[in-house]
C-alpha positions in Angstrom: 68.2 13.7 100.0 69.4 12.9 96.4 68.5 15.5 93.3 67.3 12.8 91.7 64.2 12.3 94.0 63.5 15.6 94.6 63.1 16.2 90.7 61.0 13.3 90.2 58.9 13.7 93.4 59.2 16.6 95.9 57.4 15.2 98.8 56.6 16.9 102.0 59.5 15.8 103.7 61.8 16.6 101.2 59.8 20.2 101.0 60.5 20.8 104.8 64.4 19.7 104.2 65.0 22.1 101.7 63.0 25.0 103.8 64.2 24.2 107.4 67.4 21.7 106.6 65.5 18.7 108.8 65.4 15.5 108.0 62.3 13.5 109.1 64.7 10.2 107.8 66.8 11.3 110.7 63.8 10.0 113.3 64.5 6.4 114.3 60.9 6.6 116.2 62.5 6.2 119.4 59.2 8.2 121.0 60.9 10.1 123.4 59.8 13.1 122.1 56.0 11.7 121.9 56.6 10.5 125.5 58.0 14.0 126.6 55.6 15.6 124.8 52.8 17.5 127.4 50.0 17.3 124.4 50.7 14.1 123.2 47.5 12.6 124.8 45.4 15.3 123.2 46.7 15.3 119.8 45.6 12.8 117.0 49.0 11.5 116.4 51.9 11.9 118.6 54.5 13.8 117.1 56.9 10.9 116.2 53.7 9.5 114.0 53.9 12.9 112.6 57.2 12.2 111.2 56.7 8.6 110.9 53.7 10.0 108.2 56.5 12.5 106.7 59.0 9.9 106.3 57.2 7.5 103.3 57.2 10.2 100.8 53.7 9.3 100.0 51.2 12.0 99.0 48.3 10.3 101.1 50.4 10.5 104.4 51.5 13.8 103.7 48.1 14.7 103.2 47.2 13.4 106.7 49.8 14.8 108.4 49.2 18.2 107.1 45.4 17.8 107.7 46.4 16.7 111.6 44.6 18.7 114.7 48.8 17.8 116.1 50.5 20.5 113.6 48.2 22.9 115.1 48.1 22.0 118.9 52.0 22.0 119.4 53.3 24.2 121.7 57.0 24.5 120.5 57.8 24.1 123.7 61.0 22.4 122.4 60.6 19.3 124.7 60.9 17.4 122.2 64.0 19.0 120.6 65.5 18.6 124.2 64.8 14.7 124.2 65.5 13.7 120.7 69.2 11.6 120.8 69.0 12.6 116.5 68.6 16.6 117.7 65.6 17.1 115.3 64.0 20.1 115.7 60.6 19.2 115.3 58.8 22.2 116.6 60.4 23.7 113.5 59.1 21.1 111.4 55.6 21.4 112.9 55.9 25.1 112.1 56.5 24.7 108.5 53.3 22.3 108.1 51.3 24.6 110.4 51.6 27.2 107.5 52.0 24.7 104.4 48.4 23.5 106.1 47.4 27.0 106.3 48.4 28.0 102.9 46.8 24.8 100.8 43.6 25.3 102.9 43.9 22.3 104.5 43.9 23.3 108.1 42.3 20.8 110.6 38.2 22.2 111.0 39.3 22.2 115.2 42.2 24.4 114.5 39.8 27.3 113.7 40.1 28.9 116.8 43.8 28.4 116.9 44.0 30.1 113.3 41.7 32.6 114.3 44.0 33.8 117.5 47.2 33.9 115.2 46.2 36.0 112.8 44.6 38.5 115.7 47.6 38.2 117.6 49.9 39.2 114.1 47.3 41.2 113.3 47.4 43.6 116.4 51.7 43.6 116.2 50.8 44.8 112.3 48.9 47.5 113.3 50.6 49.3 116.4 53.7 47.5 116.1 53.3 45.9 119.6 50.4 43.9 121.2 47.3 45.7 121.7 45.5 43.2 124.0 42.0 45.0 123.7 42.4 45.1 120.1 43.5 41.7 119.5 41.0 40.3 121.6 38.4 42.0 119.9 39.7 41.1 116.7 39.5 37.4 118.1 35.7 37.1 118.9 35.0 38.4 115.3 36.8 35.6 114.0 35.9 32.7 116.0 32.8 33.8 117.3 32.9 33.3 120.6 31.6 36.4 121.5 30.9 35.5 125.3 33.7 33.1 125.9 35.5 34.8 128.8 34.0 37.9 129.1 33.2 38.0 132.9 37.1 38.3 132.8 37.1 41.6 130.9 36.3 43.9 134.0 38.7 42.3 136.0 41.4 42.8 133.7 40.3 46.8 132.9 40.1 47.0 136.8 43.9 46.2 137.1 44.8 47.9 134.0 45.7 44.8 132.0 43.8 45.7 129.8 43.9 49.4 127.6 41.1 51.0 125.5 43.9 52.7 123.5 46.7 51.1 122.0 50.4 52.2 123.2 51.8 53.1 119.7 55.6 52.5 119.5 58.7 54.4 117.4 58.7 52.4 114.3 55.3 51.3 114.2 55.2 51.7 110.2 58.4 50.2 110.0 57.2 46.9 111.4 53.8 47.1 109.2 56.2 47.2 106.0 58.2 44.2 107.1 54.9 42.3 107.7 53.5 43.8 103.8 56.7 42.8 102.5 56.5 39.4 104.2 52.9 38.7 102.8 54.3 39.8 99.3 57.1 37.5 99.5 54.7 34.5 99.9 51.9 35.5 98.0 49.4 35.9 100.2 47.4 39.1 101.4 46.2 39.4 105.1 
């Protein structure tokens, strides 16, 4: 990455490199990441094609990558990274793309429930210092509006002791909340 190109045009690929240290230019499109990806057949772009969109440095193609459903469906299972002969950490790139897509308000409409789950999960940890399953489920239902989805599982989970009505608080929950708040301030975002 030359300093000249980053001052003239700061493409998404260059932003990824600056933020994560991962160069999209290293990918030579062997397709091993896509061949091993357990969700490649469910995505709008296979993983190697996401990298290809980013390699051109074109704002229109960068936009396609940010608006793709693929970045939200990535499981971060590391199969692609394990198979990559160039050792490109694709899950790290996908994580950056999700954050940037969300920050810019360009998330794919079908990613709405994924984002709702993500926010509910992190909100639960922020509030109690650890996972509070029932609170997270209730918050997810509120955000996603999927009130009846999996409703019949709740009694089974309660009976088996997997769901508790009150959260288990940990020592240091306030410190965890402060970490979340400091990170949100640093990124200029409030949740």
